[in-house]
C-alpha positions in Angstrom: 0.0 0.0 0.0 1.4 3.4 -0.9 0.8 6.1 1.6 -0.1 9.6 0.3 2.9 11.9 0.4 3.0 14.2 3.4 3.4 17.8 2.7 3.8 19.9 5.9 1.9 23.1 5.9 4.1 26.1 6.9 2.9 28.0 10.0 1.8 31.5 9.3 4.5 34.1 9.9 4.4 35.8 13.2 3.1 39.3 13.0 4.5 42.0 15.3 2.0 44.4 16.7 2.0 47.7 15.0 2.7 50.8 17.1 0.5 53.7 16.1 2.0 57.1 15.7 -1.3 58.8 16.5 -1.4 60.6 19.9 -3.0 58.9 22.8 -6.5 59.9 23.8 -6.3 61.2 26.5 -2.6 61.8 26.6 -1.6 63.6 29.7 -3.4 65.2 32.7 -4.5 68.7 32.1 -3.4 69.8 35.5 -0.2 69.0 37.5 0.0 71.3 40.5 3.4 70.7 42.2 4.1 67.6 40.1 6.8 66.8 37.6 5.2 68.8 34.8 4.9 71.9 36.9 8.5 71.4 38.0 9.9 71.0 34.5 8.0 74.1 33.5 9.7 76.0 36.3 13.2 74.6 35.6 15.9 76.7 34.1 19.1 74.6 34.3 19.2 71.0 33.1 22.4 68.9 33.4 23.4 65.8 31.4 26.2 63.8 32.9 27.9 60.5 32.4 28.9 58.1 35.1 32.4 59.7 35.6 31.8 63.4 35.0 34.9 65.2 33.9 37.0 62.0 34.2 36.3 61.7 37.9 36.9 58.3 39.5 34.4 55.6 40.5 32.3 56.6 43.5 32.7 60.3 42.8 29.4 60.8 41.0 27.3 61.3 44.2 29.5 64.1 45.5 29.6 65.7 42.0 25.8 65.7 41.8 25.4 67.1 45.3 27.6 70.0 44.3 25.9 70.7 41.0 22.4 70.6 42.6 23.5 72.9 45.4 24.6 75.3 42.7 21.1 75.5 41.1 20.6 72.6 38.7 16.9 71.7 38.5 17.1 68.5 36.4 19.8 65.9 36.1 20.0 63.2 33.4 22.3 60.3 33.4 23.5 59.8 29.8 26.3 57.3 29.4 26.3 54.8 26.5 29.5 53.2 27.7 28.0 51.4 30.7 25.9 48.3 30.9 22.3 48.0 31.9 23.1 46.6 35.3 25.4 49.5 36.2 22.9 52.0 34.7 20.2 50.7 36.9 22.4 51.0 40.0 23.4 54.5 39.1 19.8 55.5 38.4 19.1 54.6 42.0 21.9 56.9 43.2 20.8 59.7 40.9 17.3 59.4 42.2 18.4 59.6 45.8 20.6 62.6 45.3 17.9 64.4 43.3 15.3 63.7 46.1 17.6 65.3 48.7 17.7 68.5 46.7 14.1 68.5 45.5 15.2 68.2 41.9 14.0 66.1 39.0 16.0 63.4 37.4 15.7 61.8 33.9 16.5 58.6 32.1 17.8 59.0 28.5 16.3 57.0 25.7 15.4 53.8 27.6 11.7 53.6 28.3 12.3 50.2 30.0 14.7 51.7 32.5 12.3 54.6 33.1 9.7 52.0 34.0 11.9 49.9 36.2 13.3 52.9 38.1 10.0 54.9 38.3 11.9 57.8 36.8 9.9 61.0 36.7 11.3 62.1 33.3 12.2 60.2 30.1 14.0 62.0 27.3 14.0 60.6 23.8 15.8 61.7 20.6 14.5 61.8 17.0 16.0 58.3 16.3 14.6 56.7 19.5 11.1 55.4 20.2 8.3 57.4 18.5 6.7 59.7 21.0 3.4 57.8 21.2 5.2 54.5 21.7 7.3 56.0 24.6 4.1 57.4 26.2 2.3 54.0 25.9 5.2 52.4 27.7 5.8 54.8 30.6 2.2 56.0 31.1 0.7 59.4 31.6 2.4 60.3 34.8 6.0 60.5 33.4 7.3 63.8 31.9 8.3 63.1 28.3 11.0 65.2 26.6 12.1 65.3 23.0 15.2 66.4 21.1 14.6 68.7 18.1 17.1 69.9 15.5 15.1 72.1 13.1 11.9 74.2 12.8 9.7 71.4 11.8 10.7 69.1 14.6 10.4 71.9 17.2 6.9 72.7 15.9 5.9 69.1 16.0 7.1 68.7 19.5 5.2 71.8 20.6 2.0 70.6 19.0 2.3 67.0 20.2 0.0 66.3 23.1 2.5 63.7 24.5 5.5 65.9 24.6 6.0 67.8 27.9 9.2 69.7 27.0 11.6 69.8 24.1 15.2 70.7 23.4 16.5 72.8 20.5 20.0 72.2 19.3 22.8 71.6 19.3 23.3 75.3 19.1 27.0 74.8 18.6 28.7 71.6 17.5 29.8 69.6 20.5 31.9 66.4 21.1 29.0 64.9 23.0 27.1 64.6 19.7 29.9 63.8 17.2 29.0 64.4 13.6 26.0 66.6 14.3 26.5 70.2 13.1 25.4 73.1 15.2 22.0 74.6 14.3 23.1 78.1 15.3 21.4 80.8 17.3 19.0 81.6 14.4 17.0 78.5 15.2 16.8 79.5 18.8 15.6 82.9 17.7 12.9 81.4 15.4 11.7 79.0 18.1 11.5 81.8 20.6 9.6 84.0 18.2 7.0 81.2 17.6 6.1 81.5 21.3 5.8 77.7 22.0 3.2 76.7 24.6 5.5 73.8 25.6 8.5 74.4 27.8 11.8 74.2 25.8 15.5 74.3 26.4 18.5 75.3 24.3 21.2 72.7 24.2 24.7 72.2 22.7 27.8 74.1 23.5 26.1 76.2 26.2 28.6 77.3 28.9 29.5 80.4 30.9 30.9 82.0 27.9 28.0 81.5 25.6 24.9 81.4 27.8 24.4 85.2 27.5 24.1 84.8 23.7 21.5 82.0 24.1 19.5 84.1 26.5 19.7 87.1 24.2 18.3 84.9 21.4 15.3 84.1 23.5 15.9 81.0 25.4 15.0 81.0 29.1 16.1 77.4 29.8 19.3 75.6 28.9 20.8 72.1 29.0 24.5 71.8 29.7 27.0 69.0 29.9 30.7 70.0 29.9 30.0 73.4 31.4 29.5 71.6 34.7 31.0 68.2 34.3 34.3 69.7 33.2 34.4 72.2 36.0 36.7 71.9 38.9 34.0 73.4 41.1 30.7 72.1 39.8 28.7 74.1 42.4 30.3 77.4 41.3 29.8 76.5 37.6 26.1 75.8 38.1 25.6 78.9 40.2 27.2 81.1 37.5 25.0 79.6 34.8 21.9 79.9 36.9 22.7 83.6 37.5 23.3 84.2 33.8 19.8 82.8 33.1 18.4 85.6 35.3 14.9 86.0 36.4 13.2 86.6 33.0 9.7 85.1 32.7 9.9 81.5 31.6 8.5 80.7 28.2 5.6 78.3 27.6 2.1 78.4 29.0 2.9 75.5 31.3 5.2 77.9 33.2 2.1 79.8 34.2 0.4 76.7 35.7 -1.3 75.5 32.6 -0.9 72.3 30.7 0.9 73.2 27.4 -1.8 71.5 25.4 -4.9 72.7 27.3 -7.1 74.8 25.1 -7.6 78.4 26.1 
């Protein structure tokens, strides 16, 4: 007896779920009295640091952060692609503890999974990272979500996006922390300022004690810095100088006046 030939039927290919790029409905709370959104709106000085700022040795990060926060830093972000996930998780705990001592915010860079695991109040993403809506769907409505922008269209999209709580404009000048990315110049800062964004925004890239006055004159009321503080022998004094240069001018963005940036008038 000849058995019929067996022909296996291929299983259907697995289909990955599609992540929509449409904004969540609802996206974020319309009011945030005293919470992270209100605090990011009130912030002026945002510091990004690696695990060994300015070449400092292991174990010196805590003392460095204490000094910088005493000097007036409002938000601190750990950004170090050279360390592993385990070390980053441990350092996030340290950053969170130091920030809590000073009543400051702290941020995770790029990694929505780490933001979830560490209950970070702030997650910052770049243009090549997770789409905004995907990041929001992972971290939920309670986390402040920031976005990097490098031109007028990206800045306008961030301002209009209901899931973006703040955005950064830059790099104003080319910087070794972003190799290969040219500076966008002060003209972009001027154009963004002239557009009067409803969302809090920061100028970033090459901002230090020698250039901060130019950025403020161009219309920025908040800045993100790296080497201006991480490379300083006295990070507290460096932070205090920058904070003083930012002055007491009214902060830009409707959120700075106690409103959600996307709440209709």
